[in-house]
PDB file of N, CA, C and O in Angstrom, chain B, residues numbered from 101:
ATOM      1  N   UNK B 101       1.468 -13.980  26.642  1.00  0.00           N
ATOM      2  CA  UNK B 101       0.399 -13.170  26.085  1.00  0.00           C
ATOM      3  C   UNK B 101      -0.237 -13.861  24.882  1.00  0.00           C
ATOM      4  O   UNK B 101      -1.461 -13.914  24.764  1.00  0.00           O
ATOM      5  N   UNK B 102       0.604 -14.393  23.988  1.00  0.00           N
ATOM      6  CA  UNK B 102       0.056 -15.057  22.816  1.00  0.00           C
ATOM      7  C   UNK B 102      -0.686 -16.333  23.186  1.00  0.00           C
ATOM      8  O   UNK B 102      -1.703 -16.663  22.575  1.00  0.00           O
ATOM      9  N   UNK B 103      -0.183 -17.047  24.181  1.00  0.00           N
ATOM     10  CA  UNK B 103      -0.856 -18.283  24.567  1.00  0.00           C
ATOM     11  C   UNK B 103      -2.223 -17.989  25.169  1.00  0.00           C
ATOM     12  O   UNK B 103      -3.161 -18.764  24.985  1.00  0.00           O
ATOM     13  N   UNK B 104      -2.344 -16.871  25.888  1.00  0.00           N
ATOM     14  CA  UNK B 104      -3.658 -16.498  26.434  1.00  0.00           C
ATOM     15  C   UNK B 104      -4.644 -16.189  25.323  1.00  0.00           C
ATOM     16  O   UNK B 104      -5.802 -16.602  25.396  1.00  0.00           O
ATOM     17  N   UNK B 105      -4.211 -15.472  24.297  1.00  0.00           N
ATOM     18  CA  UNK B 105      -5.123 -15.133  23.210  1.00  0.00           C
ATOM     19  C   UNK B 105      -5.496 -16.382  22.415  1.00  0.00           C
ATOM     20  O   UNK B 105      -6.624 -16.498  21.937  1.00  0.00           O
ATOM     21  N   UNK B 106      -4.558 -17.312  22.272  1.00  0.00           N
ATOM     22  CA  UNK B 106      -4.891 -18.568  21.598  1.00  0.00           C
ATOM     23  C   UNK B 106      -5.900 -19.368  22.409  1.00  0.00           C
ATOM     24  O   UNK B 106      -6.834 -19.948  21.856  1.00  0.00           O
ATOM     25  N   UNK B 107      -5.706 -19.395  23.718  1.00  0.00           N
ATOM     26  CA  UNK B 107      -6.646 -20.121  24.583  1.00  0.00           C
ATOM     27  C   UNK B 107      -8.024 -19.477  24.565  1.00  0.00           C
ATOM     28  O   UNK B 107      -9.038 -20.175  24.577  1.00  0.00           O
ATOM     29  N   UNK B 108      -8.067 -18.145  24.536  1.00  0.00           N
ATOM     30  CA  UNK B 108      -9.363 -17.458  24.447  1.00  0.00           C
ATOM     31  C   UNK B 108     -10.064 -17.779  23.131  1.00  0.00           C
ATOM     32  O   UNK B 108     -11.271 -18.017  23.101  1.00  0.00           O
ATOM     33  N   UNK B 109      -9.299 -17.783  22.053  1.00  0.00           N
ATOM     34  CA  UNK B 109      -9.870 -18.107  20.747  1.00  0.00           C
ATOM     35  C   UNK B 109     -10.397 -19.536  20.730  1.00  0.00           C
ATOM     36  O   UNK B 109     -11.479 -19.803  20.208  1.00  0.00           O
ATOM     37  N   UNK B 110      -9.628 -20.444  21.301  1.00  0.00           N
ATOM     38  CA  UNK B 110     -10.057 -21.835  21.360  1.00  0.00           C
ATOM     39  C   UNK B 110     -11.302 -21.985  22.225  1.00  0.00           C
ATOM     40  O   UNK B 110     -12.230 -22.708  21.863  1.00  0.00           O
ATOM     41  N   UNK B 111     -11.322 -21.307  23.360  1.00  0.00           N
ATOM     42  CA  UNK B 111     -12.490 -21.374  24.246  1.00  0.00           C
ATOM     43  C   UNK B 111     -13.729 -20.800  23.565  1.00  0.00           C
ATOM     44  O   UNK B 111     -14.816 -21.368  23.670  1.00  0.00           O
ATOM     45  N   UNK B 112     -13.570 -19.679  22.868  1.00  0.00           N
ATOM     46  CA  UNK B 112     -14.707 -19.086  22.155  1.00  0.00           C
ATOM     47  C   UNK B 112     -15.214 -20.027  21.069  1.00  0.00           C
ATOM     48  O   UNK B 112     -16.421 -20.167  20.875  1.00  0.00           O
ATOM     49  N   UNK B 113     -14.292 -20.669  20.363  1.00  0.00           N
ATOM     50  CA  UNK B 113     -14.682 -21.619  19.315  1.00  0.00           C
ATOM     51  C   UNK B 113     -15.475 -22.774  19.911  1.00  0.00           C
ATOM     52  O   UNK B 113     -16.510 -23.164  19.370  1.00  0.00           O
ATOM     53  N   UNK B 114     -15.001 -23.314  21.008  1.00  0.00           N
ATOM     54  CA  UNK B 114     -15.691 -24.442  21.646  1.00  0.00           C
ATOM     55  C   UNK B 114     -17.064 -24.020  22.150  1.00  0.00           C
ATOM     56  O   UNK B 114     -18.038 -24.754  21.984  1.00  0.00           O
ATOM     57  N   UNK B 115     -17.151 -22.856  22.758  1.00  0.00           N
ATOM     58  CA  UNK B 115     -18.439 -22.379  23.266  1.00  0.00           C
ATOM     59  C   UNK B 115     -19.439 -22.193  22.120  1.00  0.00           C
ATOM     60  O   UNK B 115     -20.609 -22.554  22.251  1.00  0.00           O
ATOM     61  N   UNK B 116     -18.985 -21.638  21.016  1.00  0.00           N
ATOM     62  CA  UNK B 116     -19.888 -21.449  19.868  1.00  0.00           C
ATOM     63  C   UNK B 116     -20.315 -22.797  19.307  1.00  0.00           C
ATOM     64  O   UNK B 116     -21.469 -22.959  18.909  1.00  0.00           O
ATOM     65  N   UNK B 117     -19.406 -23.764  19.269  1.00  0.00           N
ATOM     66  CA  UNK B 117     -19.761 -25.092  18.749  1.00  0.00           C
ATOM     67  C   UNK B 117     -20.681 -25.868  19.694  1.00  0.00           C
ATOM     68  O   UNK B 117     -21.314 -26.842  19.286  1.00  0.00           O
ATOM     69  N   UNK B 118     -20.752 -25.446  20.935  1.00  0.00           N
ATOM     70  CA  UNK B 118     -21.689 -26.097  21.858  1.00  0.00           C
ATOM     71  C   UNK B 118     -23.145 -25.769  21.516  1.00  0.00           C
ATOM     72  O   UNK B 118     -24.055 -26.506  21.895  1.00  0.00           O
ATOM     73  N   UNK B 119     -23.360 -24.673  20.806  1.00  0.00           N
ATOM     74  CA  UNK B 119     -24.732 -24.293  20.434  1.00  0.00           C
ATOM     75  C   UNK B 119     -25.368 -25.346  19.525  1.00  0.00           C
ATOM     76  O   UNK B 119     -26.439 -25.853  19.858  1.00  0.00           O
ATOM     77  N   UNK B 120     -24.743 -25.701  18.371  1.00  0.00           N
ATOM     78  CA  UNK B 120     -25.371 -26.758  17.567  1.00  0.00           C
ATOM     79  C   UNK B 120     -25.348 -28.123  18.256  1.00  0.00           C
ATOM     80  O   UNK B 120     -26.237 -28.945  18.036  1.00  0.00           O
ATOM     81  N   UNK B 121     -24.323 -28.366  19.098  1.00  0.00           N
ATOM     82  CA  UNK B 121     -24.284 -29.638  19.824  1.00  0.00           C
ATOM     83  C   UNK B 121     -25.484 -29.756  20.761  1.00  0.00           C
ATOM     84  O   UNK B 121     -26.111 -30.813  20.845  1.00  0.00           O
ATOM     85  N   UNK B 122     -25.801 -28.672  21.461  1.00  0.00           N
ATOM     86  CA  UNK B 122     -26.971 -28.678  22.339  1.00  0.00           C
ATOM     87  C   UNK B 122     -28.258 -28.757  21.535  1.00  0.00           C
ATOM     88  O   UNK B 122     -29.205 -29.433  21.936  1.00  0.00           O
ATOM     89  N   UNK B 123     -28.292 -28.073  20.412  1.00  0.00           N
ATOM     90  CA  UNK B 123     -29.501 -28.108  19.575  1.00  0.00           C
ATOM     91  C   UNK B 123     -29.771 -29.516  19.060  1.00  0.00           C
ATOM     92  O   UNK B 123     -30.926 -29.903  18.885  1.00  0.00           O
ATOM     93  N   UNK B 124     -28.717 -30.280  18.819  1.00  0.00           N
ATOM     94  CA  UNK B 124     -28.903 -31.661  18.352  1.00  0.00           C
ATOM     95  C   UNK B 124     -29.578 -32.530  19.408  1.00  0.00           C
ATOM     96  O   UNK B 124     -30.229 -33.522  19.081  1.00  0.00           O
ATOM     97  N   UNK B 125     -29.419 -32.154  20.672  1.00  0.00           N
ATOM     98  CA  UNK B 125     -30.048 -32.922  21.746  1.00  0.00           C
ATOM     99  C   UNK B 125     -31.542 -32.676  21.835  1.00  0.00           C
ATOM    100  O   UNK B 125     -32.287 -33.540  22.299  1.00  0.00           O
ATOM    101  N   UNK B 126     -31.991 -31.496  21.393  1.00  0.00           N
ATOM    102  CA  UNK B 126     -33.382 -31.113  21.590  1.00  0.00           C
ATOM    103  C   UNK B 126     -34.208 -31.043  20.305  1.00  0.00           C
ATOM    104  O   UNK B 126     -35.437 -31.002  20.367  1.00  0.00           O
ATOM    105  N   UNK B 127     -33.553 -31.030  19.146  1.00  0.00           N
ATOM    106  CA  UNK B 127     -34.302 -30.893  17.891  1.00  0.00           C
ATOM    107  C   UNK B 127     -33.744 -31.856  16.854  1.00  0.00           C
ATOM    108  O   UNK B 127     -32.535 -32.072  16.774  1.00  0.00           O
ATOM    109  N   UNK B 128     -34.631 -32.422  16.071  1.00  0.00           N
ATOM    110  CA  UNK B 128     -34.212 -33.315  15.001  1.00  0.00           C
ATOM    111  C   UNK B 128     -33.778 -32.545  13.750  1.00  0.00           C
ATOM    112  O   UNK B 128     -33.225 -33.131  12.819  1.00  0.00           O
ATOM    113  N   UNK B 129     -34.029 -31.243  13.731  1.00  0.00           N
ATOM    114  CA  UNK B 129     -33.688 -30.430  12.561  1.00  0.00           C
ATOM    115  C   UNK B 129     -32.186 -30.214  12.427  1.00  0.00           C
ATOM    116  O   UNK B 129     -31.694 -29.988  11.321  1.00  0.00           O
ATOM    117  N   UNK B 130     -31.465 -30.276  13.509  1.00  0.00           N
ATOM    118  CA  UNK B 130     -30.016 -30.063  13.483  1.00  0.00           C
ATOM    119  C   UNK B 130     -29.349 -31.429  13.431  1.00  0.00           C
ATOM    120  O   UNK B 130     -29.462 -32.226  14.362  1.00  0.00           O
ATOM    121  N   UNK B 131     -28.654 -31.687  12.332  1.00  0.00           N
ATOM    122  CA  UNK B 131     -28.003 -32.980  12.154  1.00  0.00           C
ATOM    123  C   UNK B 131     -26.573 -32.760  11.674  1.00  0.00           C
ATOM    124  O   UNK B 131     -26.290 -32.848  10.480  1.00  0.00           O
ATOM    125  N   UNK B 132     -25.689 -32.478  12.597  1.00  0.00           N
ATOM    126  CA  UNK B 132     -24.290 -32.258  12.275  1.00  0.00           C
ATOM    127  C   UNK B 132     -23.511 -33.536  12.525  1.00  0.00           C
ATOM    128  O   UNK B 132     -23.800 -34.280  13.462  1.00  0.00           O
ATOM    129  N   UNK B 133     -22.524 -33.783  11.681  1.00  0.00           N
ATOM    130  CA  UNK B 133     -21.604 -34.894  11.875  1.00  0.00           C
ATOM    131  C   UNK B 133     -20.274 -34.386  12.407  1.00  0.00           C
ATOM    132  O   UNK B 133     -20.095 -33.191  12.640  1.00  0.00           O
ATOM    133  N   UNK B 134     -19.358 -35.303  12.592  1.00  0.00           N
ATOM    134  CA  UNK B 134     -18.036 -34.939  13.084  1.00  0.00           C
ATOM    135  C   UNK B 134     -17.349 -33.989  12.106  1.00  0.00           C
ATOM    136  O   UNK B 134     -16.689 -33.036  12.521  1.00  0.00           O
ATOM    137  N   UNK B 135     -17.503 -34.248  10.814  1.00  0.00           N
ATOM    138  CA  UNK B 135     -16.875 -33.386   9.807  1.00  0.00           C
ATOM    139  C   UNK B 135     -17.436 -31.971   9.871  1.00  0.00           C
ATOM    140  O   UNK B 135     -16.692 -31.005   9.707  1.00  0.00           O
ATOM    141  N   UNK B 136     -18.728 -31.837  10.104  1.00  0.00           N
ATOM    142  CA  UNK B 136     -19.340 -30.511  10.213  1.00  0.00           C
ATOM    143  C   UNK B 136     -18.742 -29.721  11.379  1.00  0.00           C
ATOM    144  O   UNK B 136     -18.431 -28.538  11.244  1.00  0.00           O
ATOM    145  N   UNK B 137     -18.586 -30.387  12.518  1.00  0.00           N
ATOM    146  CA  UNK B 137     -17.998 -29.719  13.682  1.00  0.00           C
ATOM    147  C   UNK B 137     -16.534 -29.372  13.429  1.00  0.00           C
ATOM    148  O   UNK B 137     -16.064 -28.310  13.837  1.00  0.00           O
ATOM    149  N   UNK B 138     -15.817 -30.264  12.758  1.00  0.00           N
ATOM    150  CA  UNK B 138     -14.400 -30.008  12.474  1.00  0.00           C
ATOM    151  C   UNK B 138     -14.236 -28.821  11.529  1.00  0.00           C
ATOM    152  O   UNK B 138     -13.403 -27.947  11.767  1.00  0.00           O
ATOM    153  N   UNK B 139     -15.025 -28.788  10.464  1.00  0.00           N
ATOM    154  CA  UNK B 139     -14.938 -27.695   9.492  1.00  0.00           C
ATOM    155  C   UNK B 139     -15.319 -26.372  10.144  1.00  0.00           C
ATOM    156  O   UNK B 139     -14.629 -25.369   9.960  1.00  0.00           O
ATOM    157  N   UNK B 140     -16.395 -26.361  10.892  1.00  0.00           N
ATOM    158  CA  UNK B 140     -16.816 -25.125  11.541  1.00  0.00           C
ATOM    159  C   UNK B 140     -15.814 -24.701  12.606  1.00  0.00           C
ATOM    160  O   UNK B 140     -15.580 -23.507  12.797  1.00  0.00           O
ATOM    161  N   UNK B 141     -15.224 -25.661  13.295  1.00  0.00           N
ATOM    162  CA  UNK B 141     -14.204 -25.340  14.281  1.00  0.00           C
ATOM    163  C   UNK B 141     -12.997 -24.672  13.638  1.00  0.00           C
ATOM    164  O   UNK B 141     -12.468 -23.696  14.169  1.00  0.00           O
ATOM    165  N   UNK B 142     -12.560 -25.196  12.495  1.00  0.00           N
ATOM    166  CA  UNK B 142     -11.427 -24.601  11.779  1.00  0.00           C
ATOM    167  C   UNK B 142     -11.791 -23.198  11.292  1.00  0.00           C
ATOM    168  O   UNK B 142     -10.988 -22.271  11.400  1.00  0.00           O
ATOM    169  N   UNK B 143     -12.999 -23.047  10.758  1.00  0.00           N
ATOM    170  CA  UNK B 143     -13.436 -21.726  10.282  1.00  0.00           C
ATOM    171  C   UNK B 143     -13.491 -20.707  11.421  1.00  0.00           C
ATOM    172  O   UNK B 143     -13.002 -19.588  11.273  1.00  0.00           O
ATOM    173  N   UNK B 144     -14.073 -21.082  12.538  1.00  0.00           N
ATOM    174  CA  UNK B 144     -14.206 -20.155  13.659  1.00  0.00           C
ATOM    175  C   UNK B 144     -12.849 -19.824  14.288  1.00  0.00           C
ATOM    176  O   UNK B 144     -12.563 -18.663  14.581  1.00  0.00           O
ATOM    177  N   UNK B 145     -12.027 -20.836  14.490  1.00  0.00           N
ATOM    178  CA  UNK B 145     -10.720 -20.605  15.096  1.00  0.00           C
ATOM    179  C   UNK B 145      -9.837 -19.777  14.161  1.00  0.00           C
ATOM    180  O   UNK B 145      -9.128 -18.874  14.604  1.00  0.00           O
ATOM    181  N   UNK B 146      -9.888 -20.092  12.867  1.00  0.00           N
ATOM    182  CA  UNK B 146      -9.129 -19.316  11.888  1.00  0.00           C
ATOM    183  C   UNK B 146      -9.575 -17.870  11.834  1.00  0.00           C
ATOM    184  O   UNK B 146      -8.752 -16.963  11.717  1.00  0.00           O
ATOM    185  N   UNK B 147     -10.873 -17.655  11.917  1.00  0.00           N
ATOM    186  CA  UNK B 147     -11.401 -16.294  11.927  1.00  0.00           C
ATOM    187  C   UNK B 147     -10.925 -15.542  13.167  1.00  0.00           C
ATOM    188  O   UNK B 147     -10.540 -14.375  13.081  1.00  0.00           O
ATOM    189  N   UNK B 148     -10.951 -16.203  14.303  1.00  0.00           N
ATOM    190  CA  UNK B 148     -10.479 -15.563  15.542  1.00  0.00           C
ATOM    191  C   UNK B 148      -9.004 -15.187  15.428  1.00  0.00           C
ATOM    192  O   UNK B 148      -8.602 -14.103  15.853  1.00  0.00           O
ATOM    193  N   UNK B 149      -8.202 -16.079  14.858  1.00  0.00           N
ATOM    194  CA  UNK B 149      -6.778 -15.781  14.695  1.00  0.00           C
ATOM    195  C   UNK B 149      -6.563 -14.630  13.721  1.00  0.00           C
ATOM    196  O   UNK B 149      -5.721 -13.764  13.959  1.00  0.00           O
ATOM    197  N   UNK B 150      -7.314 -14.613  12.632  1.00  0.00           N
ATOM    198  CA  UNK B 150      -7.200 -13.506  11.673  1.00  0.00           C
ATOM    199  C   UNK B 150      -7.610 -12.179  12.293  1.00  0.00           C
ATOM    200  O   UNK B 150      -6.978 -11.152  12.046  1.00  0.00           O
ATOM    201  N   UNK B 151      -8.661 -12.199  13.092  1.00  0.00           N
ATOM    202  CA  UNK B 151      -9.085 -10.970  13.763  1.00  0.00           C
ATOM    203  C   UNK B 151      -8.018 -10.482  14.737  1.00  0.00           C
ATOM    204  O   UNK B 151      -7.750  -9.283  14.810  1.00  0.00           O
ATOM    205  N   UNK B 152      -7.415 -11.386  15.474  1.00  0.00           N
ATOM    206  CA  UNK B 152      -6.335 -10.996  16.392  1.00  0.00           C
ATOM    207  C   UNK B 152      -5.161 -10.408  15.625  1.00  0.00           C
ATOM    208  O   UNK B 152      -4.584  -9.403  16.042  1.00  0.00           O
ATOM    209  N   UNK B 153      -4.804 -11.030  14.506  1.00  0.00           N
ATOM    210  CA  UNK B 153      -3.714 -10.516  13.687  1.00  0.00           C
ATOM    211  C   UNK B 153      -4.038  -9.118  13.173  1.00  0.00           C
ATOM    212  O   UNK B 153      -3.195  -8.222  13.221  1.00  0.00           O
ATOM    213  N   UNK B 154      -5.273  -8.932  12.677  1.00  0.00           N
ATOM    214  CA  UNK B 154      -5.657  -7.633  12.126  1.00  0.00           C
ATOM    215  C   UNK B 154      -5.644  -6.551  13.203  1.00  0.00           C
ATOM    216  O   UNK B 154      -5.216  -5.426  12.944  1.00  0.00           O
ATOM    217  N   UNK B 155      -6.101  -6.875  14.390  1.00  0.00           N
ATOM    218  CA  UNK B 155      -6.096  -5.888  15.468  1.00  0.00           C
ATOM    219  C   UNK B 155      -4.678  -5.530  15.905  1.00  0.00           C
ATOM    220  O   UNK B 155      -4.419  -4.402  16.325  1.00  0.00           O
ATOM    221  N   UNK B 156      -3.764  -6.489  15.807  1.00  0.00           N
ATOM    222  CA  UNK B 156      -2.371  -6.205  16.144  1.00  0.00           C
ATOM    223  C   UNK B 156      -1.660  -5.451  15.016  1.00  0.00           C
ATOM    224  O   UNK B 156      -0.770  -4.640  15.269  1.00  0.00           O
ATOM    225  N   UNK B 157      -2.052  -5.720  13.796  1.00  0.00           N
ATOM    226  CA  UNK B 157      -1.381  -5.144  12.621  1.00  0.00           C
ATOM    227  C   UNK B 157      -1.797  -3.700  12.369  1.00  0.00           C
ATOM    228  O   UNK B 157      -0.956  -2.855  12.059  1.00  0.00           O
ATOM    229  N   UNK B 158      -3.076  -3.416  12.499  1.00  0.00           N
ATOM    230  CA  UNK B 158      -3.597  -2.091  12.168  1.00  0.00           C
ATOM    231  C   UNK B 158      -3.791  -1.276  13.441  1.00  0.00           C
ATOM    232  O   UNK B 158      -4.217  -1.798  14.471  1.00  0.00           O
ATOM    233  N   UNK B 159      -3.475   0.003  13.353  1.00  0.00           N
ATOM    234  CA  UNK B 159      -3.594   0.869  14.524  1.00  0.00           C
ATOM    235  C   UNK B 159      -4.755   1.855  14.399  1.00  0.00           C
ATOM    236  O   UNK B 159      -5.325   2.270  15.407  1.00  0.00           O
ATOM    237  N   UNK B 160      -5.101   2.225  13.188  1.00  0.00           N
ATOM    238  CA  UNK B 160      -6.194   3.172  12.974  1.00  0.00           C
ATOM    239  C   UNK B 160      -7.541   2.467  13.153  1.00  0.00           C
ATOM    240  O   UNK B 160      -7.725   1.356  12.657  1.00  0.00           O
ATOM    241  N   UNK B 161      -8.478   3.098  13.851  1.00  0.00           N
ATOM    242  CA  UNK B 161      -9.787   2.468  14.061  1.00  0.00           C
ATOM    243  C   UNK B 161     -10.505   2.125  12.755  1.00  0.00           C
ATOM    244  O   UNK B 161     -11.158   1.085  12.666  1.00  0.00           O
ATOM    245  N   UNK B 162     -10.394   2.977  11.753  1.00  0.00           N
ATOM    246  CA  UNK B 162     -11.061   2.705  10.472  1.00  0.00           C
ATOM    247  C   UNK B 162     -10.458   1.479   9.797  1.00  0.00           C
ATOM    248  O   UNK B 162     -11.183   0.685   9.197  1.00  0.00           O
ATOM    249  N   UNK B 163      -9.146   1.318   9.887  1.00  0.00           N
ATOM    250  CA  UNK B 163      -8.495   0.145   9.310  1.00  0.00           C
ATOM    251  C   UNK B 163      -8.900  -1.128  10.049  1.00  0.00           C
ATOM    252  O   UNK B 163      -9.150  -2.166   9.438  1.00  0.00           O
ATOM    253  N   UNK B 164      -8.958  -1.025  11.361  1.00  0.00           N
ATOM    254  CA  UNK B 164      -9.365  -2.179  12.165  1.00  0.00           C
ATOM    255  C   UNK B 164     -10.799  -2.592  11.842  1.00  0.00           C
ATOM    256  O   UNK B 164     -11.095  -3.779  11.703  1.00  0.00           O
ATOM    257  N   UNK B 165     -11.680  -1.606  11.726  1.00  0.00           N
ATOM    258  CA  UNK B 165     -13.069  -1.900  11.405  1.00  0.00           C
ATOM    259  C   UNK B 165     -13.187  -2.523  10.023  1.00  0.00           C
ATOM    260  O   UNK B 165     -13.916  -3.498   9.840  1.00  0.00           O
ATOM    261  N   UNK B 166     -12.478  -1.969   9.056  1.00  0.00           N
ATOM    262  CA  UNK B 166     -12.529  -2.505   7.697  1.00  0.00           C
ATOM    263  C   UNK B 166     -12.017  -3.947   7.663  1.00  0.00           C
ATOM    264  O   UNK B 166     -12.622  -4.807   7.023  1.00  0.00           O
ATOM    265  N   UNK B 167     -10.913  -4.207   8.345  1.00  0.00           N
ATOM    266  CA  UNK B 167     -10.367  -5.561   8.381  1.00  0.00           C
ATOM    267  C   UNK B 167     -11.346  -6.524   9.046  1.00  0.00           C
ATOM    268  O   UNK B 167     -11.543  -7.640   8.565  1.00  0.00           O
ATOM    269  N   UNK B 168     -11.955  -6.100  10.143  1.00  0.00           N
ATOM    270  CA  UNK B 168     -12.923  -6.962  10.840  1.00  0.00           C
ATOM    271  C   UNK B 168     -14.127  -7.255   9.964  1.00  0.00           C
ATOM    272  O   UNK B 168     -14.614  -8.385   9.936  1.00  0.00           O
ATOM    273  N   UNK B 169     -14.611  -6.246   9.246  1.00  0.00           N
ATOM    274  CA  UNK B 169     -15.769  -6.435   8.362  1.00  0.00           C
ATOM    275  C   UNK B 169     -15.423  -7.426   7.251  1.00  0.00           C
ATOM    276  O   UNK B 169     -16.225  -8.305   6.934  1.00  0.00           O
ATOM    277  N   UNK B 170     -14.244  -7.293   6.664  1.00  0.00           N
ATOM    278  CA  UNK B 170     -13.829  -8.202   5.590  1.00  0.00           C
ATOM    279  C   UNK B 170     -13.672  -9.630   6.115  1.00  0.00           C
ATOM    280  O   UNK B 170     -14.142 -10.578   5.486  1.00  0.00           O
ATOM    281  N   UNK B 171     -13.019  -9.784   7.255  1.00  0.00           N
ATOM    282  CA  UNK B 171     -12.780 -11.123   7.810  1.00  0.00           C
ATOM    283  C   UNK B 171     -14.094 -11.787   8.204  1.00  0.00           C
ATOM    284  O   UNK B 171     -14.321 -12.949   7.868  1.00  0.00           O
ATOM    285  N   UNK B 172     -14.955 -11.072   8.905  1.00  0.00           N
ATOM    286  CA  UNK B 172     -16.238 -11.652   9.322  1.00  0.00           C
ATOM    287  C   UNK B 172     -17.138 -11.884   8.116  1.00  0.00           C
ATOM    288  O   UNK B 172     -17.871 -12.872   8.064  1.00  0.00           O
ATOM    289  N   UNK B 173     -17.085 -10.981   7.154  1.00  0.00           N
ATOM    290  CA  UNK B 173     -17.857 -11.172   5.920  1.00  0.00           C
ATOM    291  C   UNK B 173     -17.428 -12.425   5.174  1.00  0.00           C
ATOM    292  O   UNK B 173     -18.268 -13.160   4.655  1.00  0.00           O
ATOM    293  N   UNK B 174     -16.119 -12.673   5.119  1.00  0.00           N
ATOM    294  CA  UNK B 174     -15.611 -13.885   4.467  1.00  0.00           C
ATOM    295  C   UNK B 174     -16.072 -15.131   5.216  1.00  0.00           C
ATOM    296  O   UNK B 174     -16.453 -16.122   4.593  1.00  0.00           O
ATOM    297  N   UNK B 175     -16.041 -15.088   6.544  1.00  0.00           N
ATOM    298  CA  UNK B 175     -16.538 -16.223   7.329  1.00  0.00           C
ATOM    299  C   UNK B 175     -18.002 -16.496   7.012  1.00  0.00           C
ATOM    300  O   UNK B 175     -18.385 -17.640   6.765  1.00  0.00           O
ATOM    301  N   UNK B 176     -18.811 -15.460   7.019  1.00  0.00           N
ATOM    302  CA  UNK B 176     -20.241 -15.639   6.750  1.00  0.00           C
ATOM    303  C   UNK B 176     -20.486 -16.157   5.339  1.00  0.00           C
ATOM    304  O   UNK B 176     -21.364 -16.993   5.127  1.00  0.00           O
ATOM    305  N   UNK B 177     -19.716 -15.666   4.375  1.00  0.00           N
ATOM    306  CA  UNK B 177     -19.874 -16.109   2.994  1.00  0.00           C
ATOM    307  C   UNK B 177     -19.544 -17.593   2.855  1.00  0.00           C
ATOM    308  O   UNK B 177     -20.278 -18.334   2.201  1.00  0.00           O
ATOM    309  N   UNK B 178     -18.443 -18.029   3.467  1.00  0.00           N
ATOM    310  CA  UNK B 178     -18.068 -19.442   3.416  1.00  0.00           C
ATOM    311  C   UNK B 178     -19.096 -20.288   4.149  1.00  0.00           C
ATOM    312  O   UNK B 178     -19.456 -21.370   3.685  1.00  0.00           O
ATOM    313  N   UNK B 179     -19.570 -19.805   5.288  1.00  0.00           N
ATOM    314  CA  UNK B 179     -20.561 -20.541   6.073  1.00  0.00           C
ATOM    315  C   UNK B 179     -21.851 -20.743   5.283  1.00  0.00           C
ATOM    316  O   UNK B 179     -22.390 -21.848   5.241  1.00  0.00           O
ATOM    317  N   UNK B 180     -22.338 -19.689   4.667  1.00  0.00           N
ATOM    318  CA  UNK B 180     -23.573 -19.789   3.880  1.00  0.00           C
ATOM    319  C   UNK B 180     -23.363 -20.713   2.691  1.00  0.00           C
ATOM    320  O   UNK B 180     -24.241 -21.513   2.369  1.00  0.00           O
ATOM    321  N   UNK B 181     -22.216 -20.613   2.037  1.00  0.00           N
ATOM    322  CA  UNK B 181     -21.938 -21.496   0.897  1.00  0.00           C
ATOM    323  C   UNK B 181     -21.948 -22.956   1.333  1.00  0.00           C
ATOM    324  O   UNK B 181     -22.534 -23.802   0.657  1.00  0.00           O
ATOM    325  N   UNK B 182     -21.314 -23.250   2.439  1.00  0.00           N
ATOM    326  CA  UNK B 182     -21.297 -24.634   2.929  1.00  0.00           C
ATOM    327  C   UNK B 182     -22.681 -25.102   3.367  1.00  0.00           C
ATOM    328  O   UNK B 182     -23.025 -26.272   3.201  1.00  0.00           O
ATOM    329  N   UNK B 183     -23.473 -24.192   3.924  1.00  0.00           N
ATOM    330  CA  UNK B 183     -24.784 -24.575   4.445  1.00  0.00           C
ATOM    331  C   UNK B 183     -25.806 -24.810   3.341  1.00  0.00           C
ATOM    332  O   UNK B 183     -26.520 -25.813   3.357  1.00  0.00           O
ATOM    333  N   UNK B 184     -25.878 -23.893   2.384  1.00  0.00           N
ATOM    334  CA  UNK B 184     -26.941 -23.993   1.388  1.00  0.00           C
ATOM    335  C   UNK B 184     -26.457 -23.934  -0.062  1.00  0.00           C
ATOM    336  O   UNK B 184     -27.253 -24.148  -0.977  1.00  0.00           O
ATOM    337  N   UNK B 185     -25.192 -23.655  -0.292  1.00  0.00           N
ATOM    338  CA  UNK B 185     -24.649 -23.653  -1.637  1.00  0.00           C
ATOM    339  C   UNK B 185     -25.194 -22.528  -2.513  1.00  0.00           C
ATOM    340  O   UNK B 185     -25.818 -22.796  -3.539  1.00  0.00           O
ATOM    341  N   UNK B 186     -24.967 -21.278  -2.125  1.00  0.00           N
ATOM    342  CA  UNK B 186     -25.516 -20.158  -2.884  1.00  0.00           C
ATOM    343  C   UNK B 186     -24.837 -19.960  -4.225  1.00  0.00           C
ATOM    344  O   UNK B 186     -25.392 -19.295  -5.100  1.00  0.00           O
ATOM    345  N   UNK B 187     -23.648 -20.520  -4.412  1.00  0.00           N
ATOM    346  CA  UNK B 187     -22.909 -20.324  -5.668  1.00  0.00           C
ATOM    347  C   UNK B 187     -22.946 -21.536  -6.585  1.00  0.00           C
ATOM    348  O   UNK B 187     -22.222 -21.564  -7.580  1.00  0.00           O
ATOM    349  N   UNK B 188     -23.755 -22.525  -6.288  1.00  0.00           N
ATOM    350  CA  UNK B 188     -23.743 -23.707  -7.133  1.00  0.00           C
ATOM    351  C   UNK B 188     -24.989 -23.845  -7.946  1.00  0.00           C
ATOM    352  O   UNK B 188     -25.125 -24.799  -8.712  1.00  0.00           O
TER     353      UNK B 188
END
């Protein structure tokens, strides 16, 4: 069961990373390097694992929603900081 959820998380991460990879083929505006893909891959996979943990840990729908909002919010905050540096 755990290996299936890990594989799903990995597959989702790869599918999401294919979006900027495909965009690099068609537009000059997207210029990601290997480090960019690695960092985003770690962020996305880590977020997926945290979401799975939160869904297993919390049983109340309100707790699950709150945990998901916090985890996804943290991902978005880190992503925006890395992309444009809102805190610098």
